[in-house]
All heavy atoms as an XYZ file, in Angstrom:
751
protein
N      24.495    -18.365     -8.963
C      23.143    -17.859     -8.889
C      22.935    -16.761     -9.933
O      23.725    -15.837    -10.033
C      22.901    -17.298     -7.487
C      21.514    -16.837     -7.244
S      21.384    -16.419     -5.479
C      19.830    -15.671     -5.492
N      21.865    -16.884    -10.706
C      21.590    -15.925    -11.773
C      21.119    -14.597    -11.185
O      20.353    -14.559    -10.230
C      20.531    -16.474    -12.713
N      21.598    -13.519    -11.768
C      21.188    -12.192    -11.344
C      19.890    -11.824    -12.047
O      19.768    -11.997    -13.255
C      22.269    -11.155    -11.699
O      23.500    -11.551    -11.100
C      21.898     -9.783    -11.220
N      18.936    -11.316    -11.304
C      17.666    -10.896    -11.881
C      17.873     -9.591    -12.636
O      18.567     -8.697    -12.167
C      16.635    -10.712    -10.780
C      15.219    -10.655    -11.268
C      14.270    -10.649    -10.093
C      13.119    -11.573    -10.409
N      12.163    -11.658     -9.315
N      17.260     -9.500    -13.801
C      17.337     -8.295    -14.617
C      15.975     -7.608    -14.584
O      14.936     -8.263    -14.693
C      17.728     -8.630    -16.070
C      17.742     -7.380    -16.931
C      19.079     -9.316    -16.114
N      15.999     -6.310    -14.430
C      14.785     -5.504    -14.443
C      14.822     -4.601    -15.667
O      15.885     -4.142    -16.075
C      14.692     -4.649    -13.177
C      14.543     -5.476    -11.932
C      15.654     -6.027    -11.305
C      13.292     -5.725    -11.392
C      15.512     -6.805    -10.167
C      13.143     -6.500    -10.253
C      14.257     -7.034     -9.647
O      14.117     -7.813     -8.525
N      13.670     -4.368    -16.250
C      13.570     -3.550    -17.450
C      12.607     -2.391    -17.204
O      11.535     -2.578    -16.626
C      13.015     -4.362    -18.623
C      13.840     -5.539    -19.001
C      13.602     -6.792    -18.443
C      14.872     -5.428    -19.936
C      14.358     -7.893    -18.798
C      15.632     -6.526    -20.294
C      15.374     -7.756    -19.718
O      16.129     -8.847    -20.067
N      12.986     -1.233    -17.662
C      12.071     -0.108    -17.798
C      11.766     -0.052    -19.289
O      12.678     -0.140    -20.113
C      12.723      1.204    -17.335
O      13.105      1.055    -15.963
C      11.766      2.378    -17.470
N      10.491      0.065    -19.638
C      10.124     -0.048    -21.049
C       9.062      0.972    -21.430
O       8.373      1.532    -20.579
C       9.611     -1.460    -21.355
C       8.318     -1.793    -20.651
C       7.097     -1.541    -21.254
C       8.312     -2.326    -19.366
C       5.907     -1.816    -20.599
C       7.128     -2.602    -18.703
C       5.929     -2.349    -19.334
O       4.751     -2.608    -18.674
N       8.969      1.187    -22.731
C       7.913      2.020    -23.299
C       7.253      1.217    -24.412
O       7.940      0.612    -25.239
C       8.446      3.346    -23.876
C       9.172      4.162    -22.811
C       7.311      4.165    -24.500
C       9.862      5.429    -23.351
N       5.927      1.213    -24.412
C       5.177      0.621    -25.518
C       4.387      1.726    -26.206
O       3.948      2.686    -25.577
C       4.226     -0.520    -25.072
C       5.007     -1.706    -24.564
C       3.216     -0.054    -24.049
N       4.246      1.571    -27.517
C       3.400      2.484    -28.297
C       2.054      1.790    -28.476
O       1.983      0.664    -28.938
C       4.014      2.796    -29.661
C       3.198      3.816    -30.465
C       3.842      4.172    -31.799
N       5.243      4.496    -31.723
C       5.754      5.660    -31.321
N       4.951      6.619    -30.926
N       7.053      5.863    -31.300
N       1.011      2.495    -28.106
C      -0.343      1.960    -28.202
C      -0.916      2.223    -29.598
O      -0.375      3.019    -30.363
C      -1.234      2.603    -27.149
S      -0.672      2.313    -25.455
N      -2.025      1.558    -29.904
C      -2.665      1.698    -31.205
C      -3.064      3.139    -31.509
O      -3.100      3.547    -32.673
C      -3.880      0.782    -31.292
N      -3.347      3.927    -30.478
C      -3.718      5.336    -30.684
C      -2.509      6.270    -30.699
O      -2.644      7.474    -30.621
C      -4.727      5.781    -29.627
C      -4.155      5.787    -28.218
O      -2.982      5.399    -28.025
O      -4.890      6.182    -27.286
N      -1.310      5.678    -30.772
C      -0.029      6.394    -30.830
C       0.385      6.994    -29.487
O       1.364      7.723    -29.416
C      -0.010      7.465    -31.923
C       1.403      7.749    -32.395
O       2.238      6.855    -32.489
N       1.695      9.002    -32.678
N      -0.341      6.705    -28.428
C       0.090      7.146    -27.104
C       1.191      6.208    -26.616
O       1.386      5.120    -27.166
C      -1.086      7.169    -26.122
O      -1.611      5.875    -25.926
N       1.915      6.651    -25.601
C       3.032      5.876    -25.072
C       2.760      5.515    -23.620
O       2.296      6.346    -22.843
C       4.331      6.677    -25.184
C       4.732      7.069    -26.596
C       5.889      8.057    -26.571
C       5.108      5.841    -27.415
N       3.068      4.277    -23.267
C       2.903      3.801    -21.901
C       4.258      3.334    -21.398
O       4.974      2.610    -22.091
C       1.898      2.643    -21.843
C       1.792      2.036    -20.467
C       0.970      2.596    -19.502
C       2.542      0.917    -20.120
C       0.884      2.057    -18.229
C       2.480      0.373    -18.847
C       1.644      0.946    -17.907
O       1.571      0.418    -16.649
N       4.614      3.728    -20.184
C       5.893      3.359    -19.581
C       5.652      2.488    -18.357
O       4.751      2.742    -17.570
C       6.661      4.623    -19.149
O       6.810      5.484    -20.274
C       8.035      4.272    -18.603
N       6.487      1.454    -18.213
C       6.384      0.572    -17.057
C       7.714     -0.089    -16.765
O       8.729      0.219    -17.397
N       7.699     -1.020    -15.811
C       8.891     -1.810    -15.538
C       8.475     -3.253    -15.310
O       7.334     -3.546    -14.953
C       9.685     -1.255    -14.345
C       9.152     -1.670    -12.999
C       9.668     -2.788    -12.349
C       8.125     -0.972    -12.394
C       9.162     -3.183    -11.122
C       7.622     -1.357    -11.180
C       8.141     -2.467    -10.545
O       7.640     -2.866     -9.340
N       9.397     -4.177    -15.564
C       9.112     -5.601    -15.461
C      10.414     -6.384    -15.349
O      11.496     -5.834    -15.567
C       8.314     -6.092    -16.690
O       7.912     -7.444    -16.497
C       9.134     -5.981    -17.976
N      10.289     -7.676    -15.051
C      11.449     -8.574    -15.083
C      11.415     -9.458    -16.317
O      12.357    -10.189    -16.580
C      11.497     -9.472    -13.832
O      10.274    -10.197    -13.738
C      11.725     -8.637    -12.576
N      10.308     -9.388    -17.092
C      10.159    -10.251    -18.263
C       9.413     -9.472    -19.349
O       8.182     -9.380    -19.325
C       9.397    -11.516    -17.871
C       9.315    -12.529    -18.987
O       9.142    -12.185    -20.149
N       9.428    -13.793    -18.624
N      10.161     -8.929    -20.302
C       9.562     -8.095    -21.350
C       8.573     -8.868    -22.215
O       7.491     -8.363    -22.524
C      10.656     -7.507    -22.249
C      11.419     -6.320    -21.696
C      12.586     -5.979    -22.607
C      10.508     -5.120    -21.516
N       8.930    -10.071    -22.605
C       8.062    -10.858    -23.489
C       6.711    -11.138    -22.817
O       5.654    -10.953    -23.414
C       8.753    -12.165    -23.866
C       8.012    -12.981    -24.887
C       8.814    -14.212    -25.277
C       8.068    -15.041    -26.301
N       8.836    -16.229    -26.701
N       6.766    -11.574    -21.567
C       5.534    -11.861    -20.827
C       4.700    -10.599    -20.642
O       3.490    -10.596    -20.841
C       5.862    -12.464    -19.461
C       4.600    -12.805    -18.646
C       4.902    -13.111    -17.198
N       5.286    -11.865    -16.515
C       6.305    -11.746    -15.684
N       7.071    -12.776    -15.396
N       6.583    -10.587    -15.126
N       5.361     -9.501    -20.284
C       4.634     -8.258    -20.010
C       3.970     -7.716    -21.268
O       2.832     -7.230    -21.230
C       5.583     -7.217    -19.413
C       4.864     -6.009    -18.878
C       4.009     -6.381    -17.682
N       3.330     -5.199    -17.173
C       2.039     -5.173    -16.851
N       1.301     -6.249    -16.936
N       1.496     -4.062    -16.404
N       4.653     -7.801    -22.401
C       4.075     -7.345    -23.661
C       2.838     -8.180    -23.999
O       1.807     -7.644    -24.418
C       5.116     -7.430    -24.774
C       4.747     -6.787    -26.093
C       4.471     -5.295    -25.916
C       5.850     -6.990    -27.104
N       2.936     -9.477    -23.777
C       1.787    -10.357    -24.014
C       0.630     -9.978    -23.091
O      -0.525     -9.941    -23.514
C       2.192    -11.815    -23.792
C       1.100    -12.785    -24.112
C       1.567    -14.228    -23.999
C       0.409    -15.154    -24.338
N       0.800    -16.550    -24.343
N       0.917     -9.675    -21.832
C      -0.123     -9.263    -20.892
C      -0.799     -7.971    -21.350
O      -2.024     -7.848    -21.276
C       0.467     -9.064    -19.493
C       0.850    -10.341    -18.809
C       1.585    -10.100    -17.502
O       2.242     -9.076    -17.312
N       1.493    -11.060    -16.592
N      -0.007     -7.031    -21.834
C      -0.586     -5.781    -22.322
C      -1.503     -6.024    -23.513
O      -2.528     -5.360    -23.665
C       0.511     -4.788    -22.727
C       1.140     -4.069    -21.588
N       0.438     -3.315    -20.681
C       2.441     -3.977    -21.204
C       1.268     -2.779    -19.797
N       2.483     -3.174    -20.089
N      -1.131     -6.961    -24.371
C      -1.890     -7.199    -25.591
C      -3.041     -8.189    -25.441
O      -3.994     -8.136    -26.205
C      -0.963     -7.668    -26.712
C      -0.279     -6.514    -27.383
O      -0.893     -5.509    -27.683
N       1.014     -6.649    -27.594
N      -2.958     -9.094    -24.468
C      -3.943    -10.168    -24.406
C      -4.649    -10.313    -23.070
O      -5.845    -10.548    -23.022
C      -3.278    -11.508    -24.742
C      -2.693    -11.570    -26.127
C      -1.900    -12.836    -26.360
O      -1.935    -13.742    -25.498
O      -1.240    -12.921    -27.400
N      -3.912    -10.253    -22.002
C      -4.464    -10.640    -20.718
C      -5.101     -9.520    -19.929
O      -4.983     -8.340    -20.249
N      -5.779     -9.907    -18.877
C      -6.361     -8.940    -17.949
C      -5.286     -8.344    -17.053
O      -5.513     -7.354    -16.379
C      -7.433     -9.621    -17.103
C      -8.646     -9.988    -17.905
C      -9.720    -10.601    -17.036
C     -10.924    -10.969    -17.873
N     -11.989    -11.558    -17.057
N      -4.100     -8.954    -17.017
C      -3.009     -8.480    -16.176
C      -2.304     -7.267    -16.781
O      -1.466     -6.660    -16.136
C      -1.994     -9.598    -15.939
N      -2.645     -6.907    -18.014
C      -2.068     -5.718    -18.622
C      -2.581     -4.475    -17.924
O      -3.593     -4.504    -17.216
N      -1.901     -3.383    -18.085
C      -2.307     -2.133    -17.445
C      -3.681     -1.689    -17.943
O      -4.021     -1.879    -19.115
C      -1.278     -1.048    -17.741
N      -4.460     -1.122    -17.061
C      -5.785     -0.624    -17.424
C      -5.688      0.353    -18.594
O      -6.519      0.344    -19.495
C      -6.424      0.053    -16.210
C      -7.831      0.509    -16.432
C      -8.414      1.105    -15.156
C      -9.836      1.569    -15.370
N     -10.397      2.166    -14.162
N      -4.641      1.171    -18.589
C      -4.445      2.164    -19.649
C      -4.341      1.508    -21.019
O      -4.910      1.991    -21.994
C      -3.192      3.004    -19.373
C      -2.959      4.060    -20.417
C      -3.584      5.294    -20.316
C      -2.127      3.834    -21.504
C      -3.395      6.265    -21.279
C      -1.929      4.801    -22.469
C      -2.565      6.010    -22.355
O      -2.387      6.979    -23.314
N      -3.609      0.410    -21.116
C      -3.357     -0.195    -22.426
C      -4.493     -1.096    -22.897
O      -4.591     -1.393    -24.084
C      -2.042     -0.999    -22.435
O      -2.116     -2.045    -21.457
C      -0.843     -0.105    -22.169
N      -5.363     -1.542    -22.001
C      -6.439     -2.466    -22.381
C      -7.334     -1.924    -23.478
O      -7.786     -2.670    -24.335
C      -7.284     -2.826    -21.162
C      -6.739     -4.010    -20.447
C      -7.674     -4.447    -19.331
N      -6.840     -4.547    -18.139
C      -7.187     -4.209    -16.931
N      -8.401     -3.761    -16.690
N      -6.348     -4.324    -15.939
N      -7.604     -0.643    -23.452
C      -8.478     -0.052    -24.464
C      -7.695      0.542    -25.633
O      -8.271      1.184    -26.502
C      -9.356      1.034    -23.827
O      -8.540      2.074    -23.326
N      -6.379      0.309    -25.655
C      -5.532      0.904    -26.692
C      -4.671     -0.145    -27.397
O      -3.564      0.126    -27.816
C      -4.636      1.976    -26.069
C      -5.399      3.163    -25.540
C      -4.498      4.051    -24.686
N      -5.156      5.286    -24.338
C      -5.978      5.443    -23.312
N      -6.254      4.416    -22.521
N      -6.528      6.621    -23.058
N      -5.177     -1.345    -27.482
C      -4.440     -2.449    -28.101
C      -4.536     -2.373    -29.612
O      -5.514     -1.835    -30.132
C      -5.015     -3.782    -27.624
C      -4.785     -4.035    -26.173
C      -5.450     -5.317    -25.754
N      -5.229     -5.545    -24.320
C      -5.955     -6.352    -23.583
N      -6.943     -7.028    -24.120
N      -5.703     -6.503    -22.315
N      -3.563     -2.947    -30.316
C      -2.382     -3.606    -29.767
C      -1.306     -2.596    -29.371
O      -1.316     -1.454    -29.818
C      -1.892     -4.471    -30.928
C      -2.314     -3.727    -32.147
C      -3.622     -3.057    -31.777
N      -0.384     -3.073    -28.537
C       0.763     -2.254    -28.160
C       2.020     -2.884    -28.741
O       2.066     -4.085    -28.991
C       0.892     -2.090    -26.632
C      -0.364     -1.480    -26.049
C       1.233     -3.387    -25.951
N       3.011     -2.044    -28.951
C       4.284     -2.492    -29.533
C       5.430     -1.974    -28.670
O       5.464     -0.781    -28.320
C       4.402     -1.919    -30.954
C       5.742     -2.052    -31.589
C       5.904     -1.194    -32.837
O       5.067     -0.292    -33.085
O       6.887     -1.412    -33.555
N       6.358     -2.844    -28.345
C       7.535     -2.436    -27.578
C       8.413     -1.552    -28.454
O       8.803     -1.944    -29.550
C       8.327     -3.669    -27.117
C       9.568     -3.396    -26.281
C       9.192     -2.806    -24.922
C      10.366     -4.683    -26.094
N       8.712     -0.337    -27.965
C       9.522      0.592    -28.756
C      10.786      1.042    -28.037
O      11.635      1.710    -28.630
C       8.704      1.836    -29.192
C       7.612      1.449    -30.179
C       8.123      2.585    -27.993
N      10.925      0.666    -26.740
C      12.090      1.130    -25.983
C      12.217      0.307    -24.712
O      11.215     -0.049    -24.094
C      11.888      2.602    -25.600
C      13.017      3.212    -24.821
C      14.092      3.786    -25.481
C      13.008      3.234    -23.436
C      15.145      4.364    -24.761
C      14.050      3.810    -22.710
C      15.113      4.365    -23.385
O      16.139      4.928    -22.683
N      13.462      0.009    -24.334
C      13.690     -0.579    -23.015
C      15.112     -0.323    -22.551
O      16.007     -0.076    -23.348
C      13.379     -2.088    -22.992
C      14.354     -2.949    -23.754
C      15.495     -3.451    -23.139
C      14.126     -3.260    -25.078
C      16.394     -4.247    -23.834
C      15.008     -4.055    -25.787
C      16.145     -4.551    -25.160
N      15.282     -0.353    -21.242
C      16.585     -0.246    -20.593
C      16.673     -1.364    -19.569
O      15.666     -1.746    -18.978
C      16.713      1.097    -19.859
C      16.620      2.315    -20.746
C      16.614      3.617    -19.952
O      16.653      3.585    -18.701
O      16.573      4.681    -20.586
N      17.880     -1.885    -19.340
C      18.103     -2.954    -18.365
C      18.706     -2.388    -17.086
O      19.552     -1.491    -17.134
C      19.093     -3.994    -18.915
C      18.579     -4.812    -20.049
C      19.642     -5.825    -20.447
C      19.215     -6.641    -21.630
N      20.240     -7.630    -21.994
N      18.275     -2.963    -15.958
C      18.809     -2.578    -14.648
C      19.055     -3.816    -13.801
O      18.393     -4.841    -13.978
C      17.838     -1.632    -13.925
C      17.742     -0.303    -14.612
C      16.757     -0.058    -15.554
C      18.657      0.696    -14.346
C      16.684      1.155    -16.223
C      18.602      1.916    -15.003
C      17.615      2.138    -15.934
O      17.555      3.337    -16.593
N      19.981     -3.700    -12.872
C      20.325     -4.806    -11.982
C      19.423     -4.895    -10.758
O      19.448     -5.885    -10.043
C      21.775     -4.685    -11.502
C      22.772     -4.834    -12.630
O      22.466     -5.527    -13.616
O      23.865     -4.247    -12.522
N      18.644     -3.832    -10.515
C      17.777     -3.871     -9.336
C      16.468     -3.133     -9.604
O      16.373     -2.281    -10.484
C      18.492     -3.316     -8.101
C      18.872     -1.866     -8.272
O      18.003     -0.992     -8.253
N      20.166     -1.597     -8.442
N      15.478     -3.508     -8.817
C      14.125     -2.978     -8.966
C      14.083     -1.472     -8.708
O      13.385     -0.733     -9.415
C      13.209     -3.719     -7.990
C      11.777     -3.322     -8.067
C      10.942     -4.236     -7.150
N       9.588     -3.777     -7.107
C       8.926     -3.504     -6.000
N       9.501     -3.656     -4.830
N       7.689     -3.097     -6.054
N      14.800     -1.018     -7.721
C      14.792      0.403     -7.368
C      15.201      1.276     -8.548
O      14.548      2.282     -8.852
C      15.709      0.656     -6.173
C      15.779      2.092     -5.780
N      16.743      2.947     -6.269
C      14.990      2.835     -4.973
C      16.547      4.160     -5.775
N      15.494      4.110     -4.976
N      16.294      0.916     -9.213
C      16.764      1.717    -10.348
C      15.766      1.697    -11.500
O      15.535      2.718    -12.152
C      18.136      1.218    -10.829
C      19.251      1.542     -9.848
O      19.028      2.333     -8.904
O      20.356      0.987    -10.020
N      15.173      0.532    -11.765
C      14.185      0.425    -12.846
C      12.957      1.277    -12.536
O      12.444      1.993    -13.412
C      13.791     -1.033    -13.058
N      12.496      1.231    -11.299
C      11.322      2.014    -10.909
C      11.624      3.515    -10.924
O      10.780      4.316    -11.338
C      10.846      1.586     -9.524
C      10.212      0.224     -9.497
S       9.736     -0.280     -7.829
C       8.374      0.821     -7.534
N      12.808      3.877    -10.497
C      13.196      5.291    -10.502
C      13.234      5.832    -11.926
O      12.773      6.949    -12.200
C      14.564      5.484     -9.842
O      14.500      5.150     -8.487
N      13.771      5.034    -12.837
C      13.824      5.454    -14.240
C      12.420      5.547    -14.828
O      12.116      6.461    -15.603
C      14.691      4.480    -15.047
C      14.840      4.853    -16.487
C      15.533      6.192    -16.679
N      15.847      6.368    -18.079
C      15.936      7.542    -18.676
N      15.792      8.647    -17.982
N      16.206      7.621    -19.952
N      11.546      4.609    -14.450
C      10.157      4.662    -14.912
C       9.520      5.994    -14.516
O       8.865      6.653    -15.335
C       9.363      3.498    -14.317
C       7.882      3.555    -14.652
C       7.050      2.589    -13.840
O       7.531      2.053    -12.827
O       5.878      2.390    -14.218
N       9.716      6.395    -13.280
C       9.148      7.658    -12.791
C       9.686      8.833    -13.604
O       8.930      9.728    -14.000
C       9.443      7.846    -11.282
C       9.100      9.253    -10.825
C       8.686      6.819    -10.467
N      10.987      8.845    -13.869
C      11.586      9.939    -14.645
C      11.025      9.999    -16.064
O      10.720     11.080    -16.582
C      13.103      9.800    -14.682
C      13.831     10.062    -13.370
C      15.314      9.745    -13.511
C      13.634     11.495    -12.919
N      10.896      8.838    -16.702
C      10.369      8.806    -18.068
C       8.912      9.261    -18.088
O       8.494      9.988    -18.990
C      10.535      7.404    -18.693
C      12.023      7.115    -18.941
C       9.751      7.298    -20.005
C      12.326      5.694    -19.399
N       8.137      8.861    -17.101
C       6.723      9.261    -17.053
C       6.565     10.768    -16.911
O       5.519     11.321    -17.268
C       6.000      8.539    -15.922
C       5.695      7.101    -16.259
C       4.908      6.427    -15.163
C       4.471      5.038    -15.617
N       3.596      4.402    -14.632
N       7.582     11.452    -16.432
C       7.527     12.906    -16.294
C       7.814     13.627    -17.606
O       7.556     14.831    -17.724
C       8.509     13.366    -15.219
C       8.113     12.915    -13.838
C       9.161     13.225    -12.790
O      10.246     13.718    -13.085
N       8.842     12.924    -11.540
N       8.316     12.904    -18.606
C       8.596     13.498    -19.908
C       7.301     13.688    -20.681
O       6.362     12.901    -20.545
C       9.537     12.603    -20.716
C      10.900     12.279    -20.105
C      11.653     11.286    -20.991
C      11.713     13.533    -19.886
N       7.266     14.683    -21.560
C       6.100     14.818    -22.426
C       6.271     13.906    -23.647
O       7.318     13.272    -23.831
C       5.864     16.283    -22.825
C       6.992     16.903    -23.650
O       7.709     16.177    -24.364
O       7.149     18.139    -23.578
N       5.236     13.825    -24.463
C       5.245     12.899    -25.610
C       6.426     13.181    -26.551
O       7.084     12.242    -27.010
C       3.918     12.995    -26.379
C       3.756     11.959    -27.428
N       3.242     10.704    -27.161
C       4.056     11.964    -28.744
C       3.225      9.991    -28.269
N       3.706     10.735    -29.253
N       6.695     14.437    -26.805
C       7.793     14.816    -27.706
C       9.141     14.344    -27.142
O       9.982     13.830    -27.877
C       7.790     16.330    -27.915
C       8.777     16.818    -28.935
C       8.633     18.314    -29.150
C       9.635     18.814    -30.184
N       9.478     20.255    -30.425
N       9.355     14.510    -25.856
C      10.604     14.085    -25.226
C      10.737     12.562    -25.235
O      11.821     12.032    -25.464
C      10.675     14.611    -23.789
C      10.819     16.113    -23.705
C      10.625     16.640    -22.294
O       9.723     16.209    -21.579
N      11.461     17.593    -21.902
N       9.640     11.860    -24.996
C       9.677     10.392    -25.051
C       9.976      9.917    -26.471
O      10.752      8.978    -26.664
C       8.351      9.800    -24.577
C       8.121      9.951    -23.100
C       6.758      9.397    -22.718
C       6.427      9.718    -21.283
N       5.091      9.263    -20.896
N       9.389     10.579    -27.455
C       9.636     10.219    -28.855
C      11.110     10.421    -29.206
O      11.717      9.596    -29.894
C       8.725     11.045    -29.789
O       7.361     10.778    -29.440
C       8.942     10.683    -31.246
N      11.709     11.489    -28.717
C      13.138     11.743    -28.949
C      13.990     10.673    -28.261
O      14.986     10.214    -28.824
C      13.518     13.135    -28.452
N      13.611     10.274    -27.056
C      14.321      9.215    -26.340
C      14.289      7.916    -27.132
O      15.306      7.254    -27.325
C      13.690      9.014    -24.956
C      14.290      7.942    -24.064
C      15.701      8.307    -23.639
C      13.407      7.742    -22.833
N      13.115      7.583    -27.661
C      12.939      6.363    -28.464
C      13.778      6.447    -29.735
O      14.461      5.494    -30.099
C      11.459      6.143    -28.789
C      10.683      5.838    -27.505
C      11.277      5.040    -29.822
C       9.172      5.989    -27.637
N      13.740      7.584    -30.414
C      14.486      7.763    -31.669
C      15.985      7.620    -31.422
O      16.691      6.973    -32.203
C      14.168      9.120    -32.283
N      16.494      8.216    -30.348
C      17.910      8.107    -30.021
C      18.305      6.673    -29.714
O      19.376      6.201    -30.098
N      17.440      5.955    -29.037
C      17.698      4.567    -28.686
C      17.721      3.687    -29.935
O      18.580      2.833    -30.068
C      16.616      4.086    -27.710
C      16.756      2.681    -27.268
C      17.673      2.180    -26.388
C      15.936      1.573    -27.656
N      17.458      0.841    -26.197
C      16.404      0.434    -26.959
C      14.849      1.436    -28.510
C      15.823     -0.826    -27.113
C      14.267      0.199    -28.651
C      14.764     -0.913    -27.951
N      16.801      3.936    -30.854
C      16.753      3.143    -32.090
C      18.005      3.364    -32.916
O      18.500      2.443    -33.545
C      15.493      3.464    -32.896
C      14.259      2.849    -32.296
C      13.055      3.013    -33.167
C      11.882      2.288    -32.529
N      10.690      2.309    -33.350
N      18.552      4.576    -32.907
C      19.787      4.851    -33.636
C      20.948      4.098    -33.021
O      21.801      3.561    -33.718
C      20.087      6.351    -33.651
C      19.220      7.116    -34.591
C      19.562      8.593    -34.604
O      20.301      9.096    -33.762
N      19.006      9.314    -35.568
N      20.990      4.017    -31.692
C      22.052      3.281    -31.006
C      21.968      1.794    -31.310
O      22.980      1.112    -31.407
C      21.954      3.476    -29.486
C      22.354      4.843    -29.021
C      22.193      4.993    -27.509
O      22.128      3.970    -26.803
O      22.138      6.137    -27.060
N      20.764      1.256    -31.443
C      20.548     -0.153    -31.696
C      20.921     -0.543    -33.123
O      21.195     -1.697    -33.397
C      19.079     -0.547    -31.431
C      18.684     -0.432    -29.976
C      19.377     -1.460    -29.095
O      19.288     -2.657    -29.406
O      19.996     -1.051    -28.112
N      20.889      0.414    -34.039
C      21.177      0.127    -35.459
C      22.634     -0.132    -35.715
O      23.513      0.283    -35.079
C      20.735      1.301    -36.320
O      19.350      1.495    -36.192
């Protein structure tokens, strides 16, 4: 049986603001933010959005908890988190 993966993610909006959420399917969720009515109300008026950060979790609770922690960061702290993550990915 396949284990479900949960993602906590950050997208950068067209106005350079950052939106944080969680999902089980990053590709689908990014498409929803950019195209569908199922995207977050916040991102609908700030399209297009670009995925700039994500973390993987084995359960919904951990992904949601991390989302809450990231949402408490200010823009500068989120930008530093993204920059550190991009360096690790390189």
